[in-house]
C-alpha positions as semicolon CSV with decimal commas, in nm:
position;residue;x (nm);y (nm);z (nm)
1;M;7,827;10,624;11,932
2;N;7,757;10,449;11,603
3;R;7,891;10,754;11,421
4;F;8,205;10,745;11,632
5;V;8,256;10,375;11,563
6;S;8,217;10,446;11,191
7;A;8,474;10,725;11,211
8;V;8,723;10,491;11,379
9;S;8,665;10,227;11,112
10;H;8,709;10,484;10,837
11;V;9,049;10,583;10,973
12;I;9,170;10,222;10,957
13;S;9,023;10,113;10,624
14;G;8,872;10,421;10,466
15;H;8,998;10,364;10,115
16;L;8,692;10,192;9,968
17;P;8,714;9,992;9,645
18;Y;8,530;10,149;9,354
19;Q;8,267;9,874;9,350
20;R;8,141;9,976;9,696
21;Y;8,144;10,342;9,604
22;H;7,950;10,272;9,286
23;A;7,700;10,051;9,472
24;A;7,637;10,325;9,728
25;G;7,575;10,570;9,445
26;R;7,324;10,335;9,282
27;A;7,145;10,290;9,615
28;R;7,117;10,667;9,669
29;T;6,994;10,714;9,313
30;A;6,731;10,444;9,364
31;E;6,617;10,627;9,678
32;G;6,571;10,941;9,472
33;A;6,832;11,135;9,669
34;G;6,883;11,472;9,502
35;A;7,190;11,692;9,502
36;G;7,085;11,867;9,824
37;V;7,042;11,539;10,012
38;V;7,376;11,404;9,892
39;E;7,551;11,729;9,979
40;R;7,411;11,724;10,334
41;M;7,514;11,360;10,378
42;V;7,868;11,431;10,257
43;N;7,909;11,740;10,474
44;D;7,768;11,558;10,777
45;F;8,019;11,277;10,725
46;L;8,317;11,505;10,664
47;A;8,244;11,695;10,986
48;T;8,366;11,393;11,184
49;D;8,614;11,247;10,933
50;V;8,968;11,197;11,066
51;N;9,101;10,970;10,792
52;P;9,465;11,063;10,713
53;G;9,369;11,150;10,356
54;Y;9,107;11,400;10,468
55;L;9,335;11,535;10,742
56;L;9,572;11,621;10,458
57;L;9,313;11,770;10,225
58;S;9,159;11,982;10,502
59;S;9,493;12,121;10,621
60;F;9,573;12,368;10,343
61;Q;9,534;12,744;10,331
62;R;9,555;12,783;9,952
63;E;9,307;12,644;9,702
64;A;9,585;12,559;9,457
65;D;9,737;12,323;9,714
66;V;9,404;12,141;9,752
67;L;9,386;12,084;9,378
68;V;9,743;11,952;9,363
69;A;9,688;11,723;9,661
70;F;9,355;11,589;9,538
71;N;9,497;11,511;9,196
72;A;9,803;11,346;9,352
73;Y;9,573;11,126;9,560
74;N;9,387;11,018;9,248
75;Q;9,712;10,929;9,076
76;S;9,836;10,733;9,378
77;A;9,518;10,547;9,476
78;K;9,415;10,249;9,269
79;L;9,067;10,377;9,191
80;G;8,827;10,238;8,937
81;V;8,730;10,594;8,851
82;Q;8,972;10,881;8,887
83;T;8,878;11,245;8,934
84;S;9,099;11,527;8,814
85;L;9,046;11,879;8,947
86;G;9,127;12,188;8,750
87;A;9,028;12,551;8,716
88;S;8,732;12,463;8,492
89;G;8,588;12,193;8,717
90;Y;8,664;11,824;8,734
91;A;8,688;11,534;8,496
92;R;8,667;11,161;8,550
93;R;8,810;10,858;8,379
94;L;8,768;10,485;8,424
95;N;9,078;10,266;8,456
96;S;8,932;9,977;8,262
97;G;9,131;9,930;7,945
98;S;9,050;10,027;7,591
99;R;8,675;10,095;7,564
100;N;8,670;10,456;7,675
101;S;8,490;10,774;7,571
102;S;8,598;11,123;7,668
103;R;8,404;11,334;7,915
104;N;8,476;11,647;8,116
105;V;8,243;11,775;8,386
106;D;8,240;12,137;8,491
107;G;8,165;12,282;8,833
108;N;7,793;12,259;8,765
109;G;7,814;11,891;8,676
110;N;7,759;11,945;8,305
111;G;7,933;11,731;8,044
112;N;8,123;11,953;7,804
113;G;8,384;11,746;7,623
114;N;8,750;11,804;7,701
115;G;8,844;12,120;7,885
116;A;9,134;12,283;8,063
117;D;9,203;11,964;8,259
118;G;9,309;11,783;7,940
119;T;9,167;11,472;7,782
120;L;9,021;11,234;8,039
121;T;8,814;10,930;7,957
122;S;8,520;10,746;8,103
123;G;8,416;10,396;8,000
124;R;8,079;10,412;8,181
125;D;7,872;10,667;8,362
126;D;7,870;10,686;8,740
127;P;7,537;10,716;8,919
128;D;7,439;11,082;8,943
129;S;7,474;11,077;9,321
130;C;7,843;10,979;9,285
131;R;7,903;11,293;9,081
132;Q;7,706;11,500;9,332
133;G;7,908;11,350;9,616
134;T;8,236;11,435;9,448
135;L;8,123;11,793;9,390
136;A;8,019;11,822;9,755
137;I;8,359;11,694;9,873
138;V;8,543;11,936;9,647
139;E;8,329;12,231;9,758
140;T;8,381;12,139;10,125
141;M;8,757;12,117;10,077
142;I;8,767;12,458;9,910
143;A;8,548;12,613;10,183
144;T;8,771;12,460;10,453
145;T;9,082;12,598;10,283
146;R;8,934;12,947;10,277
147;R;8,842;12,917;10,645
148;N;9,191;12,792;10,733
149;A;9,340;13,099;10,566
150;Q;9,145;13,319;10,811
151;L;9,256;13,131;11,123
152;P;9,563;13,272;11,303
153;D;9,713;12,925;11,351
154;G;9,592;12,767;11,029
155;A;9,388;12,447;11,014
156;E;9,232;12,303;11,328
157;R;9,396;11,985;11,458
158;R;9,151;11,695;11,427
159;S;9,159;11,375;11,630
160;L;8,930;11,105;11,763
161;T;8,892;11,319;12,075
162;T;8,765;11,618;11,877
163;T;8,530;11,386;11,687
164;A;8,393;11,249;12,014
165;A;8,334;11,606;12,135
166;I;8,144;11,695;11,816
167;L;7,926;11,387;11,864
168;G;7,871;11,458;12,236
169;I;8,023;11,131;12,360
170;E;8,346;11,261;12,512
171;G;8,259;11,095;12,844
172;S;8,219;10,747;12,694
173;A;8,464;10,464;12,751
174;A;8,557;10,464;12,381
175;A;8,640;10,834;12,384
176;E;8,839;10,803;12,706
177;V;9,042;10,514;12,564
178;A;9,103;10,712;12,244
179;L;9,225;11,008;12,450
180;V;9,476;10,786;12,634
181;F;9,608;10,641;12,309
182;E;9,632;10,984;12,149
183;S;9,821;11,131;12,445
184;E;10,030;10,830;12,551
185;G;10,085;10,629;12,235
186;H;10,061;10,252;12,188
187;L;9,998;10,127;12,542
188;P;9,865;9,776;12,610
189;I;9,500;9,769;12,713
190;A;9,601;9,683;13,070
191;G;9,803;10,005;13,082
192;V;9,508;10,202;12,946
193;A;9,282;10,057;13,215
194;R;9,530;10,160;13,485
195;K;9,542;10,512;13,340
196;L;9,163;10,527;13,359
197;G;9,150;10,378;13,707
198;C;8,941;10,072;13,624
199;H;8,981;9,698;13,573
200;Q;9,077;9,575;13,228
201;R;8,776;9,342;13,206
202;T;8,539;9,623;13,301
203;L;8,688;9,846;13,033
204;E;8,673;9,575;12,768
205;R;8,308;9,507;12,854
206;R;8,216;9,872;12,818
207;L;8,388;9,886;12,482
208;R;8,204;9,575;12,364
209;E;7,876;9,738;12,463
210;A;7,971;10,027;12,233
211;N;8,053;9,779;11,952
212;I;8,419;9,878;11,939
213;T;8,750;9,730;12,050
214;A;9,059;9,873;12,213
215;E;9,264;9,744;11,920
216;A;9,057;9,944;11,670
217;L;9,100;10,258;11,881
218;R;9,473;10,189;11,907
219;Q;9,511;10,144;11,530
220;A;9,310;10,455;11,446
221;S;9,491;10,668;11,705
222;R;9,827;10,541;11,581
223;L;9,748;10,643;11,223
224;I;9,624;10,986;11,329
225;R;9,929;11,048;11,550
226;A;10,158;10,944;11,265
227;S;9,965;11,167;11,024
228;H;10,017;11,472;11,242
229;R;10,389;11,398;11,264
230;L;10,438;11,378;10,888
231;S;10,475;11,757;10,877
232;S;10,773;11,735;11,116
233;S;11,138;11,678;11,030
234;D;11,136;11,331;11,188
235;S;11,224;11,049;10,952
236;L;10,944;10,818;10,841
237;T;11,130;10,527;11,001
238;M;11,142;10,710;11,334
239;I;10,772;10,792;11,316
240;A;10,688;10,430;11,238
241;C;10,895;10,308;11,532
242;D;10,766;10,567;11,778
243;E;10,401;10,510;11,686
244;G;10,405;10,133;11,728
245;F;10,436;10,007;11,371
246;S;10,668;9,709;11,331
247;D;10,864;9,893;11,060
248;L;10,823;10,151;10,783
249;S;10,674;9,894;10,545
250;H;10,403;9,818;10,802
251;M;10,321;10,188;10,838
252;T;10,315;10,232;10,460
253;R;10,068;9,944;10,417
254;A;9,850;10,086;10,694
255;F;9,838;10,429;10,526
256;Q;9,759;10,275;10,188
257;S;9,467;10,082;10,335
258;S;9,351;10,389;10,524
259;S;9,383;10,663;10,265
260;G;9,510;10,517;9,938
261;M;9,838;10,708;9,977
262;P;10,175;10,614;10,127
263;P;10,304;10,837;10,410
264;S;10,588;10,959;10,186
265;L;10,337;11,114;9,945
266;I;10,129;11,266;10,225
267;R;10,447;11,422;10,368
268;K;10,540;11,565;10,028
269;L;10,194;11,716;9,985
270;M;10,186;11,856;10,339
271;R;10,498;12,052;10,257
272;L;10,308;12,239;9,986
273;G;10,132;12,430;10,260
274;Q;10,455;12,482;10,455
275;N;10,630;12,632;10,153
276;P;10,381;12,867;9,984
277;S;10,648;13,004;9,754
């Protein structure tokens, strides 16, 4: 249940500031976590990740589309350190002003100057576990893309409900509420309780016991529903209205906080996979 609560929180506010990312890397380095440990942690987390940004990056069937989308995310998100993917590996640069030194990192994590990705700069080194984590994410995205290409219907459709099933809590109150929101849209909690055949206070108490709220489940479900609709021909304004956002600006702010990208950019990148030519 704690994992499920974390997944819900990551949908709503998954775009972490660089300081928190860097601090987590320092903590893992201090613990002596090697590349194998970091890779397992990343893969374990991504298995239940339904953040709109990862829904996008795990939806492609061509590796080239993953590289374009990942680089576009880095350009859009206001990151302290940006990562650029290319055929020779990845490179990182720090957005910190003038004191910068060039560095390129290949697929094995080795510094080798400037490569095919162009000149990128880094003003300070990240903890080694941050680099290992980035490599693990990239490798997982590429592996997922290859798997998607073998599926008859393309990428699997992720949701809070599928996450709850992976974690074995599909019968919990939180998972049942998420299912109602995902299937019915932005109902009031009283309406959700009626759908589930219980009293509102009873439902709210069970959610509190799981350390989650109906509002958090509503917000996360709303973002996921909107994410899945970005590949449709519906206008962004229509999607925002249908999914319970007050207006398009509200939906844009929610996506930025969630994934670091506005819905307009996610839609543009999704269409890469729809138009392979």
